[in-house]
C-alpha positions in Angstrom: -3.8 35.8 52.8 -6.3 35.4 55.6 -8.1 32.4 55.6 -11.9 32.4 56.3 -11.5 30.4 60.0 -9.2 32.3 61.4 -10.8 34.1 64.2 -14.6 33.1 63.7 -14.3 29.2 64.2 -16.9 26.7 62.9 -20.1 28.3 64.1 -19.2 31.6 62.2 -18.9 29.0 58.6 -22.0 27.5 59.6 -24.0 30.7 59.9 -22.7 31.6 56.3 -23.4 28.1 54.8 -26.9 28.3 56.2 -27.9 31.5 54.2 -29.1 31.6 50.8 -26.6 32.3 48.0 -28.2 35.4 46.4 -27.2 39.1 47.7 -29.8 41.7 47.4 -28.5 44.1 45.0 -31.0 46.7 46.1 -29.8 46.3 49.6 -25.9 46.5 48.9 -25.1 50.2 47.3 -22.1 49.8 44.9 -19.5 52.0 45.4 -16.9 52.6 43.0 -13.5 54.1 43.3 -12.4 55.7 39.8 -14.0 56.4 36.6 -17.2 54.6 35.7 -15.9 54.4 32.0 -12.4 52.9 32.8 -11.4 50.1 30.5 -10.4 47.8 33.6 -12.5 47.1 36.5 -10.8 45.2 39.6 -13.2 43.6 41.8 -11.5 43.4 45.2 -13.2 40.9 48.0 -11.7 42.3 51.0 -12.7 41.8 54.8 -12.2 44.8 56.9 -10.5 42.9 59.7 -8.2 41.1 57.5 -4.4 42.3 58.1 -3.4 41.6 54.2 -6.0 43.6 53.0 -4.9 46.7 55.1 -1.6 46.4 53.9 -3.2 47.0 50.4 -5.0 49.5 51.1 -2.0 51.3 53.3 0.6 50.6 51.0 -0.3 49.4 47.8 -3.4 51.0 46.6 -2.0 54.8 46.9 0.4 54.2 44.3 -2.2 52.2 41.9 -4.6 55.6 42.4 -2.0 57.8 40.9 -0.8 55.7 38.0 -4.2 54.0 37.0 -7.5 55.2 38.9 -6.6 59.1 38.7 -5.7 58.7 35.0 -9.0 57.0 34.3 -7.6 53.6 33.3 -8.7 51.6 36.4 -11.7 51.7 38.5 -11.8 49.5 41.7 -15.7 48.1 42.9 -15.4 46.7 46.7 -17.1 43.3 47.4 -17.6 42.5 51.2 -16.0 39.2 52.1 -16.5 39.5 55.8 -14.5 37.1 57.8 -15.8 37.4 61.1 -18.8 39.0 62.8 -16.8 42.4 63.4 -16.4 42.5 59.8 -19.7 42.1 58.9 -20.8 45.0 61.4 -18.0 47.2 59.8 -19.0 46.6 56.6 -22.6 47.2 57.5 -21.6 50.5 58.8 -19.4 51.2 55.8 -22.7 50.8 53.3 -24.5 53.4 55.4 -22.1 56.2 54.7 -22.7 58.9 52.1 -21.4 58.0 48.6 -18.6 60.1 48.5 -17.3 59.0 52.2 -17.3 55.4 51.6 -13.6 55.0 50.2 -12.4 57.5 52.9 -14.3 55.6 55.6 -12.7 52.1 54.3 -9.4 53.6 54.2 -9.6 55.1 57.7 -10.7 51.9 59.0 -7.6 50.2 57.5 -5.2 52.8 58.5 -6.7 52.6 62.0 -7.3 48.4 62.1 -5.3 47.6 65.1 -7.6 50.3 67.3 -10.7 48.9 66.4 -10.9 45.3 64.6 -9.2 43.5 67.5 -10.6 44.9 70.9 -13.4 43.9 73.2 -16.0 46.5 72.0 -15.1 47.4 68.4 -18.6 49.3 68.0 -17.7 52.1 70.1 -14.5 53.2 68.0 -16.5 52.3 64.5 -19.1 55.1 65.4 -16.6 57.5 66.2 -15.1 57.2 63.1 -18.1 57.6 61.5 -19.6 60.3 63.1 -16.2 61.8 61.6 -17.4 60.6 57.9 -20.8 62.8 58.8 -23.0 60.2 60.1 -24.6 60.8 63.4 -24.5 58.4 65.9 -27.9 57.2 65.9 -27.7 56.5 62.6 -24.4 54.7 63.2 -25.8 52.4 65.8 -28.9 51.6 63.4 -26.6 50.5 60.7 -24.4 48.3 63.0 -27.4 46.9 64.3 -29.2 46.5 60.5 -29.6 42.6 60.2 -30.9 43.3 56.6 -27.7 44.7 55.2 -25.8 41.9 57.3 -27.4 39.3 55.8 -27.0 40.8 52.1 -23.8 41.2 52.7 -23.1 37.6 54.4 -25.2 36.3 51.0 -22.9 38.2 48.7 -20.0 36.3 50.5 -21.5 33.2 49.8 -22.0 34.0 46.1 -18.4 35.1 45.7 -17.3 31.7 47.7 -19.7 29.4 45.3 -19.6 31.1 41.9 -16.4 32.2 41.7 -14.2 30.1 44.0 -13.3 33.3 46.7 -12.0 31.5 49.7 -9.5 34.2 51.1 -9.0 38.0 51.3 -7.7 39.9 49.4 -8.6 38.6 46.1 -8.7 40.7 42.8 -11.0 39.8 40.3 -9.7 41.9 36.9 -12.0 42.3 34.3 -14.2 39.6 35.6 -13.0 36.4 33.5 -9.4 37.8 32.6 -7.2 37.5 35.7 -7.4 36.9 39.2 -4.5 37.9 41.9 -4.7 36.6 45.2 -3.2 38.0 48.3 -1.5 41.7 48.8 0.5 41.5 45.9 2.8 44.5 45.1 2.5 47.6 43.0 4.6 45.9 40.1 2.4 42.5 39.9 -0.8 44.8 39.5 1.0 47.2 36.8 2.1 44.2 34.6 -1.5 42.8 34.8 -3.0 46.1 33.9 -0.5 47.0 31.5 -1.1 43.8 29.6 -4.9 44.5 29.2 -4.5 48.0 28.3 -1.9 47.1 25.7 -4.7 45.0 23.9 -7.1 47.8 23.9 -4.9 50.2 21.9 
C-alpha cells in the first residue's frame, strides 16, 4: 500500500486537514461498475497515482469482473482517495467523463500510469486521454481546473479518513460494515470474501 505522504509531503497533508469533512455528493457523480442490484457492493478507495491501485486494476480486477461483476454478483463503486495534487486533478477529470466512459477512462489511466502520473506536465497527457474518451480539449482543460470538484473530492477523502479510518490505497470496503481488505490483494482473497457473503444469501 502507498501511504498518504509518499509524494506530497506536509503541505499537501495540511491542505486536506484544513478542508471540511463533508463531500458534496451533488457535485461528485457516483460511478458504478456492475449491476445496481448486485448483492455485494465494494467501495474501492483508490488514488489514480497509486501503483498498487494500478496493479489491482491491471491484474486482479479483470478476473473479478469475469467471475463476479459480469454475473451480477458484485458491483464496484470508485471512491476517490487522492494521494497528491496530480491524482486530485486526474480524479476531477475522470468525473467529467460521460458515465459510460468513466471506468474505461480510469482503466486507461492505470494501464498507462507511468506515462502521465510521474512526469513534469501530466495535464497534457491527461487531456489527450480524455479526448480519446469523447471529451473536447476545452472541456478537459476546464475539468482539470475545476476547483469546486477538487474541493469536493478532497472533502470526500477527509470523510473517508475520519469516518472509516482509510489511511492508504487501495482499500476495499465490502458491503460496508462487513469486510475491509487493504492493499492489492489477490483474486483468491477477494473470492474468499465474496463467496462467504454469497453463501449467506442462498
